[in-house]
N, C-alpha and C positions, 0 to 999 in steps of 0.2 A: 409583824403585824399581829402576833399574838399577845403583845403586851396590853396590860389593863390601861384604859383611858383614865387620865386625871383631869379634873375640872378646876378652874380657878374662877374667881370673880372677874367680871369684865372690867377693864380699866375705866376709870372715871375720866371723862373727857373734860379738860380744863374749861370752866365756864368763862373765864376771861378771854379765851380764844374767840376772835369775832368769826361770824359764819362766813363761809365762802360765798363770793359774789361772782356770778357768771359761770362759765364753763372752764374746765381745765382743758389743756391741750396735749399733755404728755403724762405718762406714768413711767417711772423707773423703779424696777425691783432689783434690789441686791440680795441675791440668795445667801451669800455667806454671812451677811450682817443681819439677815431676816428683817430687812426693811423695805418699805415701799414709800416713795416720794411722788406726790402729785405736783405738777407744775402748770403755772399760768403765765404766758408770755415769757418762757424760759426761766422763771423764777420759782423756787420751791415754795409752796404754800401750805403743805401738810406733809407729816411724816408719821408713818404707822409701823408698829411691830407686827410681823406676819408669821403665819405657820405655812409650811410648804408640804410637798408630797412626803409620804412616810420614809422614802428612801432619797433624801434631798440632794445628795451629792451627785454631780454629773448631769448632763443634758438628758432630756427624755428621749428615748430611742424607740421604744415599743409599748404596746398596750399592756398595762399591769405592772410596769416596772417601778411604779411609785415615785417616779421622778418629775420635777417640774421643768418644762422646757426652757431653753435659753435661746435668745435671739430677739429679733424685732417682729412684733406682732401688732395686731389692731383689735380694738373692741368691735366685734361684729354683731352683737345682740345684747339686750338688756332683758332680764327675766325677773319679774316681780312675783312670779309663782313658782319659784326654784324649790328644790328639795332642802336647800339651804337658805338662811335668811337673806334674800336678794342675791342675784348674780349677774356679772357682766362677763359674757363670753369672749373668748380670744379665738382668733382665726388660725388656730393650730388644728390639724397639721397643715403646713404649707408644702408647696411643690417639692422643695429640697428635702423635707421631713418624709414625705411620701416615697420619694425616690430612694432615699437611704434605707428606709424600712423595706422597700421592695427588693433592693440589692441584697439585704440581709435575709430575705424570705419571711418577714414577720409583718404584723399590723402596727402602724405608728400610734394607734390609740387616738383619742380625741376628747371632746367635751372639757377642755381645760378653761376653767373659770377663776375669776376673783369673786369670792363670796363670803357670806357671814357664817354663822354657826349652824349646826343641824337644827332644823325646825323643831325637833322633839326635845331640845334642851331649853330649860327655862331661860328667860332673857338675860339674867344677870350672870350666867355662866359661860365660860370660854374653855374649850379643849386645850389642854397644855401640850406643848411640843409640836413636832411635825406629824401631822395625822391624815392629811388629805390623800386622794389617790393621784395627785399631781397638780392640784389647783393651789391657789394662794388664798389663805383664809385670814380675816380679820373679825373683830368683834361685831356684834349686831349694830351698836350705834355708829360705829366706823363705816360699815358697809352702807348705812343709810346716807351718810354724808357723802361718801364716794358715788354711789348710785345716783344721787340728786345733781351731781355736777359733771358727769362724765358722759359725753355724747357718743353714739356709734361712730366709729372712725378714728377715735383717739388712739394715738401710738402708744404702745407698751413695750419698753425695753427690758428684757429680763437678762441680768448679768449673773455670771457665775457666783 
């Protein structure tokens, strides 16, 4: 975590891409590919490149490990006033996560989100690499699109 942060310009969203209509019903995150796919009626409608926790390999097991959890979760809250540009909360930890952490004698952590860039950053910049504390990050234009079409209750599958 002591490495300096590097910033890139935010990706330009293709103007030819039509806006999403209606709500999505599922999100699939592929950690190894650093990819998030939004689905409507089982069909992919958007694909985004993502940043993960600063220690991205493996499943989240405890507070502060820098890992992004793996498994099936659901969006349980939308936060327009987030410390990052918009956020969608995941229902992590779940009962199995809590039980595993308890058996190991540690805190499972929490507050796992899909979010944009830190609010202190200028709009056009994106933090490069895996930098979150375990969340999934995209550019600000991308999180605005995701936030607008993702209802509470949406299933999120996070694959290794």
